[in-house]
N, CA, C and O atoms as a MOPAC input file, in Angstrom:
PM7 MOZYME 1SCF
protein

 N   -233.07800 1    11.73200 1   -66.98100 1
 C   -232.82400 1    10.79700 1   -65.93200 1
 C   -232.68800 1    11.50500 1   -64.59200 1
 O   -233.37200 1    11.16700 1   -63.62500 1
 N   -231.80300 1    12.48400 1   -64.54600 1
 C   -231.57300 1    13.16800 1   -63.27700 1
 C   -232.77200 1    13.99400 1   -62.84200 1
 O   -232.96400 1    14.21900 1   -61.64700 1
 N   -233.57800 1    14.44800 1   -63.78400 1
 C   -234.76400 1    15.23800 1   -63.43400 1
 C   -235.78300 1    14.40800 1   -62.66300 1
 O   -236.59600 1    14.95600 1   -61.91900 1
 N   -235.74200 1    13.10400 1   -62.83500 1
 C   -236.69800 1    12.23100 1   -62.15000 1
 C   -236.11800 1    11.63000 1   -60.87300 1
 O   -236.68200 1    10.68400 1   -60.32300 1
 N   -235.00600 1    12.16600 1   -60.40300 1
 C   -234.34100 1    11.61400 1   -59.22300 1
 C   -235.24700 1    11.60500 1   -58.00100 1
 O   -235.17700 1    10.68500 1   -57.18700 1
 N   -236.09200 1    12.61000 1   -57.86400 1
 C   -237.00600 1    12.65700 1   -56.73100 1
 C   -238.01200 1    11.52100 1   -56.74500 1
 O   -238.48200 1    11.08900 1   -55.69300 1
 N   -238.33900 1    11.04100 1   -57.92200 1
 C   -239.33300 1     9.97500 1   -58.06500 1
 C   -238.71500 1     8.58000 1   -57.99500 1
 O   -239.25200 1     7.68500 1   -57.34300 1
 N   -237.58200 1     8.40700 1   -58.67400 1
 C   -236.98900 1     7.06000 1   -58.74200 1
 C   -235.86400 1     6.84400 1   -57.73800 1
 O   -235.40500 1     5.71700 1   -57.55700 1
 N   -235.42100 1     7.90100 1   -57.09100 1
 C   -234.32400 1     7.79900 1   -56.13900 1
 C   -233.03200 1     8.29800 1   -56.74200 1
 O   -232.78200 1     8.14100 1   -57.93700 1
 N   -232.21500 1     8.90000 1   -55.90000 1
 C   -230.98500 1     9.52900 1   -56.38400 1
 C   -229.99900 1     8.51100 1   -56.95500 1
 O   -229.40000 1     8.75800 1   -58.00200 1
 N   -229.82500 1     7.39300 1   -56.29700 1
 C   -228.85000 1     6.39900 1   -56.76800 1
 C   -229.27500 1     5.77300 1   -58.08400 1
 O   -228.44200 1     5.54500 1   -58.96100 1
 N   -230.56000 1     5.49400 1   -58.23000 1
 C   -231.05700 1     4.93800 1   -59.49100 1
 C   -230.91000 1     5.95300 1   -60.62100 1
 O   -230.55400 1     5.59100 1   -61.74200 1
 N   -231.18200 1     7.21400 1   -60.32700 1
 C   -231.06500 1     8.26300 1   -61.34400 1
 C   -229.61500 1     8.42900 1   -61.78300 1
 O   -229.33600 1     8.57500 1   -62.97400 1
 N   -228.69600 1     8.40800 1   -60.82700 1
 C   -227.27100 1     8.53800 1   -61.15700 1
 C   -226.81500 1     7.34500 1   -61.98500 1
 O   -226.06100 1     7.50600 1   -62.94400 1
 N   -227.26300 1     6.16100 1   -61.62500 1
 C   -226.88000 1     4.95500 1   -62.37400 1
 C   -227.34600 1     5.04300 1   -63.82400 1
 O   -226.59500 1     4.71300 1   -64.74200 1
 N   -228.57700 1     5.48300 1   -64.02800 1
 C   -229.09300 1     5.61800 1   -65.39200 1
 C   -228.37400 1     6.72300 1   -66.15200 1
 O   -228.04000 1     6.56000 1   -67.32600 1
 N   -228.13700 1     7.83800 1   -65.49000 1
 C   -227.49600 1     8.97400 1   -66.15500 1
 C   -226.04600 1     8.67400 1   -66.51600 1
 O   -225.52800 1     9.20000 1   -67.50100 1
 N   -225.40300 1     7.84700 1   -65.73700 1
 C   -223.99800 1     7.53000 1   -65.98300 1
 C   -223.80000 1     6.74700 1   -67.28100 1
 O   -222.71700 1     6.78300 1   -67.86500 1
 N   -224.81400 1     6.05600 1   -67.72400 1
 C   -224.72500 1     5.25600 1   -68.95000 1
 C   -224.77300 1     6.12200 1   -70.20700 1
 O   -224.28800 1     5.70900 1   -71.26000 1
 N   -225.34100 1     7.29600 1   -70.11100 1
 C   -225.54800 1     8.13400 1   -71.29300 1
 C   -224.24300 1     8.64000 1   -71.90700 1
 O   -224.06300 1     8.47800 1   -73.11400 1
 N   -223.31300 1     9.24900 1   -71.14200 1
 C   -222.07200 1     9.71500 1   -71.78000 1
 C   -221.24000 1     8.58400 1   -72.37600 1
 O   -220.48600 1     8.80100 1   -73.32500 1
 N   -221.37300 1     7.36900 1   -71.82200 1
 C   -220.61500 1     6.23200 1   -72.35200 1
 C   -221.06400 1     5.82900 1   -73.74700 1
 O   -220.32000 1     5.16400 1   -74.46800 1
 N   -222.27000 1     6.22300 1   -74.13500 1
 C   -222.75400 1     5.89600 1   -75.47700 1
 C   -221.89400 1     6.53400 1   -76.56000 1
 O   -221.82800 1     6.03000 1   -77.68100 1
 N   -221.24100 1     7.63200 1   -76.23100 1
 C   -220.36500 1     8.28100 1   -77.20600 1
 C   -219.20000 1     7.37500 1   -77.58600 1
 O   -218.62800 1     7.52100 1   -78.66600 1
 N   -218.85000 1     6.44900 1   -76.71400 1
 C   -217.76000 1     5.50700 1   -76.98300 1
 C   -218.29200 1     4.19500 1   -77.54500 1
 O   -217.71000 1     3.63000 1   -78.47100 1
 N   -219.39100 1     3.71400 1   -76.98700 1
 C   -219.88500 1     2.38600 1   -77.36100 1
 C   -220.74200 1     2.37600 1   -78.61600 1
 O   -220.79600 1     1.36700 1   -79.31900 1
 N   -221.40800 1     3.48300 1   -78.90700 1
 C   -222.27900 1     3.54300 1   -80.07800 1
 C   -221.82000 1     4.67700 1   -80.99500 1
 O   -221.98600 1     5.85400 1   -80.67600 1
 N   -221.25900 1     4.31500 1   -82.10200 1
 C   -220.78100 1     5.34500 1   -83.02800 1
 C   -221.95100 1     6.00800 1   -83.73300 1
 O   -222.88700 1     5.35100 1   -84.18900 1
 N   -221.87100 1     7.29700 1   -83.80500 1
 C   -222.90200 1     8.07500 1   -84.50100 1
 C   -222.38200 1     8.46300 1   -85.87600 1
 O   -221.17600 1     8.63200 1   -86.06000 1
 N   -223.25500 1     8.60100 1   -86.81300 1
 C   -222.94500 1     9.09300 1   -88.16500 1
 C   -221.76900 1     8.34500 1   -88.79200 1
 O   -220.78200 1     8.95900 1   -89.19700 1
 N   -221.87300 1     7.05000 1   -88.86900 1
 C   -220.78700 1     6.25900 1   -89.44800 1
 C   -220.57500 1     6.58600 1   -90.92100 1
 O   -219.46200 1     6.46100 1   -91.43200 1
 N   -221.63100 1     7.00100 1   -91.60200 1
 C   -221.47400 1     7.38800 1   -93.00400 1
 C   -220.62200 1     8.65300 1   -93.12800 1
 O   -219.80200 1     8.75900 1   -94.04000 1
 N   -220.81000 1     9.60200 1   -92.22500 1
 C   -219.99200 1    10.81800 1   -92.25000 1
 C   -218.54700 1    10.53100 1   -91.85400 1
 O   -217.61600 1    11.13900 1   -92.38200 1
 N   -218.37200 1     9.59900 1   -90.92100 1
 C   -217.02800 1     9.20200 1   -90.52200 1
 C   -216.28700 1     8.59700 1   -91.71100 1
 O   -215.13000 1     8.93300 1   -91.96300 1
 N   -216.95300 1     7.71000 1   -92.43700 1
 C   -216.34300 1     7.07300 1   -93.60100 1
 C   -215.99800 1     8.10900 1   -94.66600 1
 O   -214.93600 1     8.04300 1   -95.28600 1
 N   -216.90000 1     9.06400 1   -94.87400 1
 C   -216.64600 1    10.11700 1   -95.86600 1
 C   -215.46500 1    10.97400 1   -95.45500 1
 O   -214.67500 1    11.38700 1   -96.30400 1
 N   -215.33300 1    11.24400 1   -94.17400 1
 C   -214.19600 1    12.02800 1   -93.67900 1
 C   -212.88300 1    11.31700 1   -93.97200 1
 O   -211.91100 1    11.95100 1   -94.38400 1
 N   -212.84700 1    10.00000 1   -93.76200 1
 C   -211.63900 1     9.23400 1   -94.06000 1
 C   -211.35200 1     9.22800 1   -95.56900 1
 O   -210.19300 1     9.27600 1   -95.98100 1
 N   -212.39900 1     9.16900 1   -96.37900 1
 C   -212.21000 1     9.24200 1   -97.83500 1
 C   -211.59400 1    10.57500 1   -98.23500 1
 O   -210.66500 1    10.62400 1   -99.04100 1
 N   -212.11500 1    11.64600 1   -97.67000 1
 C   -211.58700 1    12.98200 1   -97.98100 1
 C   -210.15100 1    13.14800 1   -97.49000 1
 O   -209.32900 1    13.77700 1   -98.15700 1
 N   -209.85800 1    12.58600 1   -96.33100 1
 C   -208.48800 1    12.65100 1   -95.81900 1
 C   -207.52300 1    11.92500 1   -96.74600 1
 O   -206.41500 1    12.39600 1   -96.99900 1
 N   -207.95700 1    10.77700 1   -97.24700 1
 C   -207.11600 1    10.03300 1   -98.19400 1
 C   -206.91600 1    10.82500 1   -99.48100 1
 O   -205.81600 1    10.85800 1  -100.03300 1
 N   -207.97800 1    11.45800 1   -99.95100 1
 C   -207.87200 1    12.26900 1  -101.17100 1
 C   -206.91400 1    13.44600 1  -100.95800 1
 O   -206.12500 1    13.77500 1  -101.84300 1
 N   -206.98500 1    14.06500 1   -99.80400 1
 C   -206.06400 1    15.17500 1   -99.51000 1
 C   -204.62200 1    14.69500 1   -99.42500 1
 O   -203.70200 1    15.39100 1   -99.85400 1
 N   -204.43000 1    13.50900 1   -98.87200 1
 C   -203.07100 1    12.97800 1   -98.80900 1
 C   -202.55100 1    12.67300 1  -100.21400 1
 O   -201.40300 1    12.98200 1  -100.53100 1
 N   -203.38600 1    12.07300 1  -101.04700 1
 C   -202.97000 1    11.72400 1  -102.40400 1
 C   -202.70700 1    12.95500 1  -103.26000 1
 O   -201.78600 1    12.96000 1  -104.07600 1
 N   -203.51200 1    13.99900 1  -103.07900 1
 C   -203.37000 1    15.17300 1  -103.94800 1
 C   -202.31300 1    16.16100 1  -103.46300 1
 O   -201.52500 1    16.65400 1  -104.27000 1
 N   -202.27700 1    16.46100 1  -102.17500 1
 C   -201.32400 1    17.47300 1  -101.69200 1
 C   -200.47200 1    16.97600 1  -100.51900 1
 O   -199.80100 1    17.76500 1   -99.85400 1
 N   -200.50500 1    15.67800 1  -100.27500 1
 C   -199.73300 1    15.04900 1   -99.19900 1
 C   -200.05700 1    15.62600 1   -97.81700 1
 O   -199.18400 1    15.73600 1   -96.95600 1
 N   -201.31000 1    15.98600 1   -97.62600 1
 C   -201.75200 1    16.49500 1   -96.32900 1
 C   -201.81500 1    15.32100 1   -95.35200 1
 O   -202.47500 1    14.31800 1   -95.62500 1
 N   -201.13700 1    15.44500 1   -94.22600 1
 C   -201.02900 1    14.35500 1   -93.26400 1
 C   -201.99000 1    14.59700 1   -92.09100 1
 O   -201.65000 1    15.27900 1   -91.12400 1
 N   -203.17600 1    14.03400 1   -92.19500 1
 C   -204.19900 1    14.24000 1   -91.17900 1
 C   -204.22900 1    13.13900 1   -90.12200 1
 O   -205.12400 1    13.11500 1   -89.27800 1
 N   -203.26300 1    12.23300 1   -90.16400 1
 C   -203.21300 1    11.15300 1   -89.19100 1
 C   -201.76500 1    10.77500 1   -88.91100 1
 O   -200.94100 1    10.68300 1   -89.82100 1
 N   -201.47500 1    10.55900 1   -87.63200 1
 C   -200.12800 1    10.13000 1   -87.25200 1
 C   -199.91200 1     8.68600 1   -87.67100 1
 O   -198.88300 1     8.35400 1   -88.26000 1
 N   -200.87500 1     7.82700 1   -87.37200 1
 C   -200.69200 1     6.39800 1   -87.63500 1
 C   -200.82800 1     6.03700 1   -89.10100 1
 O   -200.19700 1     5.08000 1   -89.55000 1
 N   -201.62500 1     6.76600 1   -89.85900 1
 C   -201.85400 1     6.39300 1   -91.25300 1
 C   -200.95900 1     7.14500 1   -92.23900 1
 O   -200.50000 1     6.57400 1   -93.22900 1
 N   -200.71500 1     8.43000 1   -91.96200 1
 C   -199.95400 1     9.25900 1   -92.90700 1
 C   -198.65300 1     9.78500 1   -92.31400 1
 O   -198.01600 1    10.66000 1   -92.90200 1
 N   -198.25600 1     9.27000 1   -91.16900 1
 C   -197.00800 1     9.62500 1   -90.49300 1
 C   -196.89100 1    11.13000 1   -90.18800 1
 O   -195.82300 1    11.71800 1   -90.35500 1
 N   -197.96500 1    11.72700 1   -89.75500 1
 C   -197.91600 1    13.11900 1   -89.32100 1
 C   -197.10800 1    13.19700 1   -88.02300 1
 O   -196.83600 1    12.17500 1   -87.39400 1
 N   -196.73400 1    14.39700 1   -87.63300 1
 C   -195.88300 1    14.55500 1   -86.45500 1
 C   -196.65800 1    14.35600 1   -85.15700 1
 O   -196.27800 1    13.52400 1   -84.33300 1
 N   -197.72900 1    15.10300 1   -84.96800 1
 C   -198.50500 1    15.03100 1   -83.73100 1
 C   -199.97100 1    15.33000 1   -84.02200 1
 O   -200.31000 1    15.98200 1   -85.01000 1
 N   -200.83000 1    14.83400 1   -83.13300 1
 C   -202.25400 1    15.10700 1   -83.26600 1
 C   -202.52200 1    16.59600 1   -83.12800 1
 O   -203.31600 1    17.15600 1   -83.88400 1
 N   -201.86900 1    17.24000 1   -82.17400 1
 C   -202.11600 1    18.67100 1   -81.96400 1
 C   -201.44300 1    19.55600 1   -83.01200 1
 O   -201.50500 1    20.78200 1   -82.91600 1
 N   -200.81000 1    18.95700 1   -83.99800 1
 C   -200.24200 1    19.72200 1   -85.10200 1
 C   -200.99400 1    19.46500 1   -86.39500 1
 O   -200.41900 1    19.52100 1   -87.48300 1
 N   -202.28900 1    19.18100 1   -86.26900 1
 C   -203.12400 1    19.05100 1   -87.45000 1
 C   -203.54800 1    17.64300 1   -87.80400 1
 O   -204.35300 1    17.45800 1   -88.71600 1
 N   -203.03200 1    16.65000 1   -87.11100 1
 C   -203.41100 1    15.26700 1   -87.39900 1
 C   -204.67100 1    14.91800 1   -86.61600 1
 O   -204.68600 1    13.97700 1   -85.82300 1
 N   -205.69800 1    15.67300 1   -86.84600 1
 C   -206.92900 1    15.53500 1   -86.06200 1
 C   -207.77800 1    14.33000 1   -86.46000 1
 O   -208.74300 1    14.02200 1   -85.76200 1
 N   -207.46900 1    13.66100 1   -87.51800 1
 C   -208.20700 1    12.46900 1   -87.92800 1
 C   -208.08900 1    11.35700 1   -86.87800 1
 O   -208.99400 1    10.53600 1   -86.73400 1
 N   -206.98700 1    11.33700 1   -86.16000 1
 C   -206.77200 1    10.32100 1   -85.13300 1
 C   -207.72600 1    10.46900 1   -83.95400 1
 O   -207.90500 1     9.52300 1   -83.18800 1
 N   -208.32900 1    11.61700 1   -83.79900 1
 C   -209.24900 1    11.84300 1   -82.68100 1
 C   -210.69900 1    11.96300 1   -83.13100 1
 O   -211.52800 1    12.54200 1   -82.42900 1
 N   -210.99800 1    11.41900 1   -84.29400 1
 C   -212.35400 1    11.53100 1   -84.82600 1
 C   -213.37200 1    10.82500 1   -83.93300 1
 O   -214.53700 1    11.22400 1   -83.89600 1
 N   -212.95400 1     9.79000 1   -83.21900 1
 C   -213.87400 1     9.04400 1   -82.36400 1
 C   -213.85000 1     9.50800 1   -80.90900 1
 O   -214.52500 1     8.92400 1   -80.06100 1
 N   -213.09000 1    10.53500 1   -80.62000 1
 C   -213.01800 1    11.04900 1   -79.25100 1
 C   -214.34000 1    11.74100 1   -78.91000 1
 O   -214.79300 1    12.61300 1   -79.65100 1
 N   -214.95200 1    11.36000 1   -77.80200 1
 C   -216.23300 1    11.97600 1   -77.42900 1
 C   -216.10400 1    13.47600 1   -77.17000 1
 O   -215.11300 1    13.94100 1   -76.60800 1
 N   -217.11000 1    14.21000 1   -77.58500 1
 C   -217.13400 1    15.64800 1   -77.35200 1
 C   -218.08300 1    15.95400 1   -76.18900 1
 O   -219.03600 1    16.72100 1   -76.32200 1
 N   -217.79400 1    15.34000 1   -75.07200 1
 C   -218.58500 1    15.60300 1   -73.87900 1
 C   -217.65300 1    15.65000 1   -72.67100 1
 O   -216.46400 1    15.35300 1   -72.78300 1
 N   -218.18400 1    16.01400 1   -71.55700 1
 C   -217.37700 1    16.09200 1   -70.34700 1
 C   -217.63900 1    14.88600 1   -69.45400 1
 O   -217.90800 1    15.03500 1   -68.26200 1
 N   -217.56000 1    13.69900 1   -70.03000 1
 C   -217.91800 1    12.48000 1   -69.32000 1
 C   -217.02600 1    12.22700 1   -68.11100 1
 O   -217.51000 1    11.73400 1   -67.09200 1
 N   -215.75600 1    12.54700 1   -68.19200 1
 C   -214.86700 1    12.30900 1   -67.05000 1
 C   -215.28100 1    13.15800 1   -65.85500 1
 O   -215.31900 1    12.67500 1   -64.72400 1
 N   -215.58800 1    14.40900 1   -66.10900 1
 C   -216.02900 1    15.29700 1   -65.02900 1
 C   -217.37400 1    14.83600 1   -64.46900 1
 O   -217.58500 1    14.86400 1   -63.25700 1
 N   -218.27200 1    14.41600 1   -65.33900 1
 C   -219.56700 1    13.91700 1   -64.87700 1
 C   -219.40600 1    12.67000 1   -64.01100 1
 O   -220.08600 1    12.52600 1   -62.99500 1
 N   -218.51700 1    11.77700 1   -64.40800 1
 C   -218.29400 1    10.56700 1   -63.62000 1
 C   -217.75300 1    10.90700 1   -62.23600 1
 O   -218.11800 1    10.27500 1   -61.24500 1
 N   -216.88400 1    11.90800 1   -62.17900 1
 C   -216.38400 1    12.35600 1   -60.87700 1
 C   -217.52300 1    12.88300 1   -60.01700 1
 O   -217.61500 1    12.56600 1   -58.83100 1
 N   -218.38600 1    13.68700 1   -60.61900 1
 C   -219.52300 1    14.23500 1   -59.87500 1
 C   -220.48500 1    13.13200 1   -59.43500 1
 O   -221.00700 1    13.17800 1   -58.32100 1
 N   -220.72600 1    12.14500 1   -60.29300 1
 C   -221.59800 1    11.03500 1   -59.92300 1
 C   -221.01600 1    10.25900 1   -58.74200 1
 O   -221.75400 1     9.83700 1   -57.85100 1
 N   -219.69100 1    10.07000 1   -58.73400 1
 C   -219.04100 1     9.38000 1   -57.61200 1
 C   -219.21400 1    10.18300 1   -56.32400 1
 O   -219.44600 1     9.61300 1   -55.25800 1
 N   -219.09900 1    11.51300 1   -56.42800 1
 C   -219.30300 1    12.36900 1   -55.25800 1
 C   -220.73800 1    12.25200 1   -54.74800 1
 O   -220.97500 1    12.19700 1   -53.54200 1
 N   -221.68100 1    12.21400 1   -55.66800 1
 C   -223.08900 1    12.10200 1   -55.27800 1
 C   -223.33700 1    10.77700 1   -54.55900 1
 O   -224.04800 1    10.72900 1   -53.55500 1
 N   -222.74400 1     9.70400 1   -55.08300 1
 C   -222.91900 1     8.38900 1   -54.44700 1
 C   -222.39500 1     8.39100 1   -53.01100 1
 O   -222.95200 1     7.72600 1   -52.13700 1
 N   -221.32400 1     9.13900 1   -52.77800 1
 C   -220.72900 1     9.20000 1   -51.44000 1
 C   -221.53600 1    10.09200 1   -50.50300 1
 O   -221.33600 1    10.06400 1   -49.28900 1
 N   -222.44200 1    10.87800 1   -51.06300 1
 C   -223.25200 1    11.78400 1   -50.25100 1
 C   -223.99000 1    11.02800 1   -49.16600 1
 O   -224.32900 1     9.85700 1   -49.33600 1
 N   -224.23400 1    11.68500 1   -48.07500 1
 C   -224.84300 1    11.04000 1   -46.92000 1
 C   -226.27400 1    10.60600 1   -47.14000 1
 O   -226.52800 1     9.44700 1   -47.46800 1
 N   -227.18800 1    11.49800 1   -46.96800 1
 C   -228.60400 1    11.14800 1   -47.02600 1
 C   -229.15800 1    11.31500 1   -48.43700 1
 O   -228.52200 1    11.89600 1   -49.31600 1
 N   -230.35200 1    10.79100 1   -48.62000 1
 C   -231.04400 1    10.92200 1   -49.90400 1
 C   -231.27600 1    12.39600 1   -50.23400 1
 O   -231.10800 1    12.80700 1   -51.38300 1
 N   -231.65600 1    13.18500 1   -49.24400 1
 C   -231.91200 1    14.60300 1   -49.50100 1
 C   -230.63700 1    15.33800 1   -49.90500 1
 O   -230.68800 1    16.24600 1   -50.73500 1
 N   -229.50500 1    14.96400 1   -49.33700 1
 C   -228.22700 1    15.58700 1   -49.71500 1
 C   -227.87000 1    15.20100 1   -51.14800 1
 O   -227.40900 1    16.04300 1   -51.91900 1
 N   -228.07800 1    13.94400 1   -51.50600 1
 C   -227.78900 1    13.51700 1   -52.88300 1
 C   -228.70600 1    14.22800 1   -53.87400 1
 O   -228.25900 1    14.62900 1   -54.94800 1
 N   -229.96600 1    14.38700 1   -53.53100 1
 C   -230.89900 1    15.09600 1   -54.41200 1
 C   -230.49100 1    16.55600 1   -54.57000 1
 O   -230.64700 1    17.14000 1   -55.64200 1
 N   -229.97600 1    17.12900 1   -53.51400 1
 C   -229.49900 1    18.52200 1   -53.58400 1
 C   -228.30300 1    18.62400 1   -54.52900 1
 O   -228.21000 1    19.56700 1   -55.31500 1
 N   -227.39500 1    17.66500 1   -54.45400 1
 C   -226.23300 1    17.65800 1   -55.35100 1
 C   -226.65900 1    17.45900 1   -56.80700 1
 O   -226.10200 1    18.07800 1   -57.71300 1
 N   -227.63800 1    16.60400 1   -57.01900 1
 C   -228.16300 1    16.38600 1   -58.36900 1
 C   -228.78300 1    17.67700 1   -58.88700 1
 O   -228.59100 1    18.03800 1   -60.04800 1
 N   -229.52000 1    18.36900 1   -58.03500 1
 C   -230.09400 1    19.66200 1   -58.41000 1
 C   -229.02500 1    20.65700 1   -58.84500 1
 O   -229.23500 1    21.44000 1   -59.77100 1
 N   -227.86500 1    20.62100 1   -58.16600 1
 C   -226.75000 1    21.47900 1   -58.54900 1
 C   -226.19500 1    21.13900 1   -59.92600 1
 O   -225.74900 1    22.02600 1   -60.65300 1
 N   -226.22000 1    19.87200 1   -60.28300 1
 C   -225.76400 1    19.45000 1   -61.62000 1
 C   -226.71400 1    19.95300 1   -62.71000 1
 O   -226.28300 1    20.27700 1   -63.81700 1
 N   -227.97600 1    20.01500 1   -62.39400 1
 C   -228.97400 1    20.37900 1   -63.40700 1
 C   -229.03500 1    21.87900 1   -63.66800 1
 O   -229.66000 1    22.30600 1   -64.63900 1
 N   -228.41000 1    22.67200 1   -62.84000 1
 C   -228.45000 1    24.12800 1   -63.03000 1
 C   -227.52900 1    24.57500 1   -64.11100 1
 O   -227.44400 1    25.76900 1   -64.39500 1

């Protein structure tokens, strides 16, 4: 998307590119693997009382091994990208915005 900014315009390219990181939240990937992970977590809880979730198995904290609670957390830098996209939108001229987009692509 951003590579075509010179052709379609900087604002249109930013608008299209901004939708991509949001897919990590709106469209779940590998739902079969997610389900299997929950099955394995349940088996671990039943066999050795391993608490991989705060809400389901009453673990103490997510950062103390209850990582099952963050299984749907996106593994991208979408917040930082959104900040950069907002900065690009505020940029003055089209050439300045294209220059900022070029900096993102490096």
